[in-house]
C-alpha positions in Angstrom: 129.6 96.3 109.9 127.1 98.4 111.9 129.4 98.7 114.9 132.3 99.6 112.6 130.1 102.2 110.8 130.8 100.4 107.5 128.1 100.7 104.8 126.6 97.7 103.3 125.1 97.2 99.9 123.2 94.5 98.0 126.5 92.6 97.4 127.5 92.4 101.1 124.2 91.4 102.5 124.0 87.9 101.0 127.4 87.1 102.5 126.2 88.3 105.9 123.0 86.3 105.6 125.0 83.2 104.7 127.1 83.7 107.8 124.0 84.0 109.9 122.7 80.7 108.5 126.1 79.0 109.1 126.2 80.2 112.7 122.5 79.4 113.3 122.2 83.1 114.3 118.5 83.4 113.3 117.8 86.5 115.3 120.7 88.3 113.8 119.6 87.1 110.4 116.1 88.5 111.0 117.7 91.8 111.8 119.6 91.7 108.5 116.4 90.7 106.7 114.9 94.0 108.1 117.9 95.9 106.8 117.4 94.2 103.4 113.8 95.4 103.3 114.5 98.9 104.7 117.2 99.5 102.1 115.1 98.3 99.2 117.2 95.1 98.5 114.3 92.7 99.2 113.6 91.8 95.6 117.2 91.2 94.7 117.7 87.6 93.6 120.9 87.0 95.6 119.4 88.4 98.8 116.2 86.4 98.3 118.2 83.2 97.9 120.3 84.0 100.9 117.2 84.7 103.0 115.6 81.4 102.0 118.8 79.6 102.9 119.0 81.3 106.3 115.4 80.6 107.2 115.5 77.1 105.8 118.6 76.1 107.8 117.0 77.7 110.8 113.9 75.6 110.5 111.6 78.5 109.6 110.3 77.0 106.4 107.2 79.2 106.4 109.4 82.3 106.3 111.6 80.8 103.6 108.4 79.9 101.6 107.1 83.5 101.9 110.4 84.8 100.5 110.2 82.3 97.7 106.6 83.2 96.9 107.4 86.9 96.7 110.3 86.4 94.3 109.5 87.9 90.9 112.3 85.8 89.3 113.5 82.4 90.4 116.6 80.5 89.4 117.8 77.0 90.1 119.4 78.2 93.4 116.0 79.3 94.6 114.4 75.9 93.8 117.3 74.0 95.2 117.3 76.0 98.4 113.6 75.4 99.0 113.8 71.7 98.3 116.9 71.4 100.5 115.2 73.2 103.4 112.1 70.9 103.2 114.3 67.8 103.0 116.7 69.0 105.8 113.9 69.2 108.3 112.0 66.2 107.2 109.0 68.4 106.5 108.2 66.9 103.1 105.4 64.7 104.1 103.5 67.0 106.4 99.9 67.9 105.7 101.0 71.3 104.3 101.3 69.7 100.9 105.0 69.9 100.6 105.2 66.7 98.5 102.8 68.2 96.0 104.6 71.6 96.2 108.0 69.9 95.8 106.7 68.1 92.7 105.2 71.4 91.4 108.4 73.3 91.9 110.4 70.6 90.3 108.2 70.5 87.2 108.0 74.4 87.1 111.7 74.6 87.0 111.9 73.5 83.4 108.4 74.1 82.1 107.9 77.6 83.3 111.3 78.9 84.0 113.5 77.0 81.6 115.8 75.7 84.3 116.9 72.1 83.5 117.0 70.0 86.7 120.5 68.9 87.7 121.7 66.0 89.8 121.1 67.9 93.1 117.5 68.5 92.1 116.9 64.8 91.3 118.7 63.8 94.6 116.4 66.1 96.6 113.3 64.7 94.8 114.3 61.1 95.4 115.1 61.9 99.1 111.8 63.7 99.5 109.8 60.8 97.9 111.7 58.2 99.8 111.0 59.9 103.2 107.3 59.5 102.6 107.6 56.0 101.2 106.8 56.8 97.6 109.5 54.5 96.3 107.6 53.7 93.1 107.3 57.3 92.2 111.0 57.8 93.0 111.8 54.9 90.6 109.8 56.5 87.8 111.6 59.8 88.3 115.0 57.9 88.2 114.1 56.3 84.9 113.5 59.6 83.2 116.6 61.3 84.6 119.0 62.8 82.1 122.0 63.0 84.4 124.3 60.3 85.8 123.8 59.5 89.5 126.6 60.0 92.1 127.2 58.5 95.5 125.0 60.9 97.3 122.1 60.1 94.9 122.6 56.4 95.5 122.7 56.9 99.2 119.4 58.7 99.1 117.9 55.9 97.0 119.2 53.2 99.3 118.1 55.1 102.4 114.6 55.3 101.1 114.2 51.5 100.8 
């Protein structure tokens, strides 16, 4: 877009960021992040979610977390993106308190933000708990689920045993 002298706006930047994440083009994504900030799109929900996705897929969870923490409004995509990033890189059990943070975000979704957890959220939580051998806690979570499990969910559950 820059080379073709095409203008970008808050609607095109999330698509560019998603492409950067898909191509593992983290440096380019960081440049786009700069453009997001310079042009005042930083607090936009779509751009924030796309930035977290890009940093999460690139393994830069600290950067993804900074974006998450600076968001003034969070939706289920934001929570899902953070949980997926932690799970994708097996960082859930590190001493940074990600297990506690994962639980906190999961509980905040509904209590604070009114976002009802879906199957993907429960799958992420079971995967996270299973990776750190907290199978009993995963079982308790499963018993209070209000959604029907699918194959991916069962796979996470079996993989944690």
